[in-house]
Every structure is written in C-alpha cells, then in structure tokens.
Residue, then its C-alpha position, 0 to 999 in steps of 0.5 A: m493595441t500597439l505593436r510593442i504590446r502585441i509582441a510582448l503578449a506573443a512572447g509571453i504566451a510563447v514562454a508559457v506554452t514552453v514551460v507547460a510543455l517542459a514540465t509535462a515532459d519532465y513529469a512523465a519522465t520522472r513518473s516512468e523512472l519511479r515506476g520502473g524502480i518500484d517494479q524492480a524492487l517488487s520483482a526482487r522481493a517477489q523472487p523467493f516466493v516465485a522460486g518456491q520458498p514461502d518463508g523468503p530468503g534465509n534460514g527460516q529464522g527471520p520475521g516471515s518464518t513463523p506465524g503470529p499467535l494462533l487465535g481460536a474464536q469461541r462463542a460464550p453462552s448467553s446464560g450461566p453463572g457470571r453472565g449478564p443479560s444478553s440480546g441473543p444466543a451468544s453474548a461475547v466472543v472469547l479468543r484464546d491462544r491455541r499454541 
C-alpha cells in the first residue's frame, strides 16, 4: 500500500470517527432537552391535582368537571319471551344509563 493510500485511509477514518462522535453528542443533547420539556409540561399539568383540585383549573365547567355517562351492567336471563337459545345462565349483557 502506498503512502498516499494510507494517508487517505487515515483521514477517512478520522472524519468518520468525528462524525459519529458529533452525531452521538447531538443526539444526547437533543434527547435531554426534549425530555426536560416533557417533564416541565407534565409537572405543570399535574399541579391542579397535587394542589387538591381534582377537577383541574377553572370553575368546574370544563371537560374534567363531570363524569361521562354512568352505565350500569345487568345480565339478561337466558330464557324467557323473546330470547333465543343460549349456552349458559346469561346470554347477554345489557347496558343502561343510570342518570
């Protein structure tokens, strides 16, 4: 191998190592910054719950102030008028609004 090829190979390897090192450092810095931003956002969102306000900020009229539909589950009997054959003691689960 000639001197010219050895120098070119050494320079290429040096450039490759430098690129990998810089890319790794940039990745670590960006990851740290993004995680810090997420941590701050989550902490800000959790403050109303930590402070003892379960419904969150506001006057209680926002999306977190009332629960969704209250559903109760009830098993329908497996026999009776309008029922088809079933494989067990209960053939269906009926949901109804309990408000």
